[in-house]
C-alpha positions in Angstrom: 12.4 68.8 -169.5 13.4 67.8 -173.0 13.1 64.1 -173.7 16.6 62.4 -173.4 18.3 59.3 -174.6 21.0 57.7 -172.6 23.2 57.6 -175.9 23.4 61.4 -175.5 24.6 61.3 -171.9 28.3 61.3 -170.8 28.3 58.6 -168.0 31.4 60.4 -166.5 28.7 62.9 -165.2 27.4 60.2 -162.9 30.9 59.8 -161.2 31.0 63.5 -160.7 27.4 63.5 -159.2 28.6 60.7 -156.8 31.7 62.6 -155.7 29.8 65.8 -155.2 27.2 64.2 -153.0 29.8 62.4 -151.0 32.2 65.3 -150.5 29.8 68.3 -150.3 32.6 70.4 -152.1 33.6 70.8 -155.7 37.2 71.1 -154.7 37.2 67.9 -152.8 35.2 66.1 -155.4 37.9 67.2 -158.0 40.7 65.8 -155.8 38.8 62.6 -155.5 38.3 62.3 -159.3 41.7 63.5 -160.3 40.5 66.5 -162.4 40.4 70.2 -162.0 37.8 72.1 -160.0 36.7 73.8 -163.1 35.9 70.4 -164.7 33.8 69.5 -161.8 32.0 72.8 -162.0 31.4 72.2 -165.6 30.1 68.8 -164.8 27.7 70.2 -162.3 26.3 72.7 -164.8 25.5 69.9 -167.3 24.0 67.7 -164.6 21.8 70.5 -163.6 20.6 70.8 -167.2 20.2 67.0 -167.3 18.1 66.7 -164.3 16.4 70.0 -164.5 17.2 70.8 -160.8 20.0 72.8 -158.9 21.1 69.5 -157.3 23.5 71.1 -154.9 23.1 74.6 -153.4 26.0 76.5 -151.7 25.8 76.8 -147.9 28.1 78.0 -145.2 29.4 74.5 -145.0 29.7 73.6 -148.6 27.3 72.2 -151.1 24.0 70.7 -149.8 22.1 68.4 -151.9 18.6 69.0 -152.9 15.6 66.7 -152.5 16.1 65.6 -156.2 19.7 64.9 -155.5 19.1 62.8 -152.5 16.5 60.8 -154.5 19.0 60.3 -157.3 21.9 59.3 -155.1 21.0 55.6 -154.4 20.0 55.1 -158.1 23.2 56.6 -159.5 25.5 54.8 -156.9 23.7 51.4 -157.6 24.3 51.9 -161.3 28.0 52.8 -160.8 28.4 49.8 -158.4 27.0 47.5 -161.1 29.5 48.9 -163.6 32.3 48.1 -161.2 31.0 44.6 -160.6 30.8 44.1 -164.4 34.5 45.0 -164.7 35.4 42.7 -161.7 33.6 39.8 -163.6 36.1 40.3 -166.5 39.2 40.1 -164.4 38.2 39.0 -160.7 41.8 38.8 -159.7 42.8 42.3 -160.7 42.6 43.7 -157.1 42.2 47.1 -158.4 40.8 49.0 -155.5 42.5 52.4 -156.0 39.7 55.1 -155.6 37.2 52.8 -154.1 35.7 53.3 -150.7 33.3 51.2 -148.5 31.3 52.8 -145.7 31.0 50.8 -142.6 28.5 51.8 -140.0 29.2 51.0 -136.4 29.2 52.6 -133.0 32.4 53.9 -131.7 32.8 51.0 -129.1 33.4 48.7 -132.1 35.5 51.3 -133.8 37.7 51.7 -130.7 38.0 48.1 -130.1 38.3 46.6 -133.6 39.0 49.6 -136.0 42.8 49.4 -136.1 43.0 45.8 -136.9 40.2 46.1 -139.4 42.2 48.8 -141.4 45.2 46.4 -141.4 43.1 43.5 -142.7 41.5 45.7 -145.4 45.0 46.9 -146.4 46.2 43.4 -146.7 43.2 42.0 -148.7 42.3 45.0 -150.8 45.3 47.4 -151.2 44.2 50.9 -152.1 40.7 50.6 -150.8 39.7 53.3 -148.3 37.5 52.4 -145.2 35.0 55.1 -144.0 33.7 54.6 -140.5 30.3 56.2 -140.0 28.3 56.2 -136.7 25.1 54.1 -136.5 23.2 52.0 -134.0 20.6 49.2 -134.2 17.5 51.5 -134.3 18.6 53.2 -137.4 21.0 50.8 -139.1 18.4 49.0 -141.3 17.2 52.2 -143.0 20.8 53.5 -143.4 21.7 50.4 -145.3 18.6 50.5 -147.5 19.2 54.3 -148.3 22.8 53.3 -149.2 24.4 55.7 -146.7 26.2 52.6 -145.4 27.6 49.6 -147.4 28.1 47.4 -144.4 27.3 47.6 -140.7 28.2 46.1 -137.3 25.6 46.4 -134.6 23.8 44.4 -131.9 20.9 43.6 -134.2 18.5 45.8 -136.5 18.8 43.9 -139.8 15.2 42.9 -140.2 14.4 44.4 -143.6 13.6 41.8 -146.2 16.4 42.9 -148.6 19.1 42.7 -146.0 21.4 39.9 -145.1 23.2 39.3 -141.8 25.9 37.2 -140.2 26.5 36.6 -136.5 30.0 37.7 -135.5 29.8 36.7 -131.9 28.4 37.7 -128.5 29.1 40.6 -126.4 29.3 41.0 -122.6 29.7 44.1 -120.1 32.4 45.4 -117.9 33.0 48.5 -115.6 35.4 51.4 -116.0 36.5 53.7 -113.1 39.3 55.9 -112.2 41.7 53.5 -110.2 42.3 56.4 -107.7 38.6 56.0 -106.7 39.0 52.4 -105.5 39.1 51.8 -101.8 38.0 48.2 -101.7 41.0 46.7 -103.7 42.2 47.3 -107.2 40.1 44.6 -108.9 36.8 44.4 -107.3 33.5 46.4 -107.0 30.6 44.9 -104.8 27.1 45.5 -106.1 26.5 47.7 -103.0 29.5 49.9 -103.8 28.4 49.9 -107.6 25.0 51.1 -106.8 26.4 53.8 -104.3 28.6 55.4 -107.0 27.5 57.9 -109.6 27.1 56.4 -113.0 27.9 57.7 -116.7 25.6 56.3 -119.1 26.6 55.9 -122.8 23.4 55.9 -124.8 22.0 57.1 -128.0 18.8 58.1 -126.1 20.3 59.2 -122.9 17.8 58.2 -120.1 17.6 54.4 -119.5 20.3 51.7 -120.2 20.5 48.0 -119.8 22.1 48.4 -116.3 18.9 50.3 -115.1 16.9 47.3 -116.3 19.1 44.8 -114.5 19.0 46.8 -111.2 15.3 47.2 -111.5 14.9 43.4 -111.6 16.7 43.5 -108.1 14.7 46.3 -106.8 17.6 48.7 -107.0 18.2 52.0 -108.6 21.3 54.0 -109.8 22.0 57.6 -110.1 23.2 58.7 -113.5 25.2 62.0 -113.2 25.5 62.3 -117.0 25.1 60.6 -120.3 27.1 60.7 -123.5 26.5 59.3 -126.9 30.3 58.4 -127.4 32.4 55.8 -125.7 35.5 57.8 -126.5 34.5 60.6 -124.1 34.7 58.3 -121.1 38.4 58.7 -120.1 38.0 62.4 -119.9 34.6 62.0 -118.0 35.8 59.4 -115.5 39.2 60.7 -114.5 39.1 62.4 -111.2 35.7 61.2 -110.3 34.0 58.5 -108.3 31.8 57.6 -111.2 31.6 54.3 -113.0 30.6 53.4 -116.5 29.1 50.0 -117.5 29.9 49.5 -121.2 30.6 46.6 -123.7 33.6 44.6 -122.6 35.4 44.9 -125.9 35.4 48.8 -125.7 36.1 48.7 -121.9 39.2 46.5 -122.5 40.5 48.8 -125.3 39.9 52.0 -123.4 41.4 50.8 -120.2 44.7 49.7 -122.1 45.1 53.3 -123.5 43.7 55.5 -120.8 44.9 54.0 -117.5 41.4 53.4 -116.2 40.6 50.4 -114.1 38.7 47.6 -115.9 36.6 45.7 -113.4 34.0 42.8 -113.8 30.4 44.1 -113.7 29.0 43.0 -110.4 25.5 42.8 -112.0 24.5 40.0 -114.2 23.5 41.4 -117.5 22.3 39.4 -120.6 24.8 38.9 -123.4 23.9 40.4 -126.8 24.5 39.3 -130.6 27.1 41.2 -132.5 26.0 41.0 -136.1 27.3 42.1 -139.6 24.6 43.4 -142.0 24.6 44.3 -145.7 22.2 44.7 -148.7 21.9 41.4 -150.0 22.6 42.3 -153.7 25.6 44.2 -152.6 27.4 41.0 -152.0 28.3 40.8 -155.7 30.5 43.9 -155.3 34.1 42.6 -154.9 35.1 45.6 -152.7 32.3 45.2 -150.2 33.1 41.5 -150.2 36.6 42.0 -149.4 35.7 44.2 -146.5 33.2 41.7 -145.3 35.9 39.0 -145.2 38.2 41.5 -143.2 35.5 42.1 -140.6 34.8 38.5 -140.1 38.6 37.9 -139.7 38.9 40.8 -137.3 36.2 39.6 -135.0 37.2 36.0 -135.2 
């Protein structure tokens, strides 16, 4: 590779790189940037020469980044974010969020329970800013934030890296969902004996053991899990017409019950409450767009 000087580089190429990496498509990157697809293709040719690497290779599902592109992405996005922050320092009250997006990592229980209100809060505080919801959980969230695939994240912990900040949003509890047609003991109760006797649906990223199993083991009891899923949104379809019960975070149980007609019941098993936390890269708090979304998340959970 020839020696280069930044004075010889068109910095708009970095915006094209970011759009290509995020969208995995030259046509979608062009729409995002408001330019023609041929302009994006020309930018990609220049980027390939600049970094002496193909950067993006065509696959059956669009453009896939190379190893070099994945290494460059956090560095380039960080540089562009600093440029955006510098402009915000000049006019912090400009509220110009058109074209900006903030990626919020969360599991779909939080998305189901709080997503709609969060969209409304962000629209009020930062008009034009787009939210991107991306699935995550406490075991992987720290790495995802550090690798910049997320800007903010809402999980039950997982923010232990030194360069991450966190804020407690509240505490969570558990509730049960069943098909009301399966209830014989009355519409609003489920005894521990009846709870154990039913089949159970487990929502878990792992799919084997959940907190309910741990709670039952402490009483010398076991349950039978008939199936597990990684998504809370599947529960209405899996529970309807069955005798099964699902024990899930209460915020999601309430939201799902309200829309699906499933019966919401107190959990007859005492389970420990858990912290709900908001995490972010510490230096990202200077970005006004991320700051606005943080404020919206705190307001939504409050």
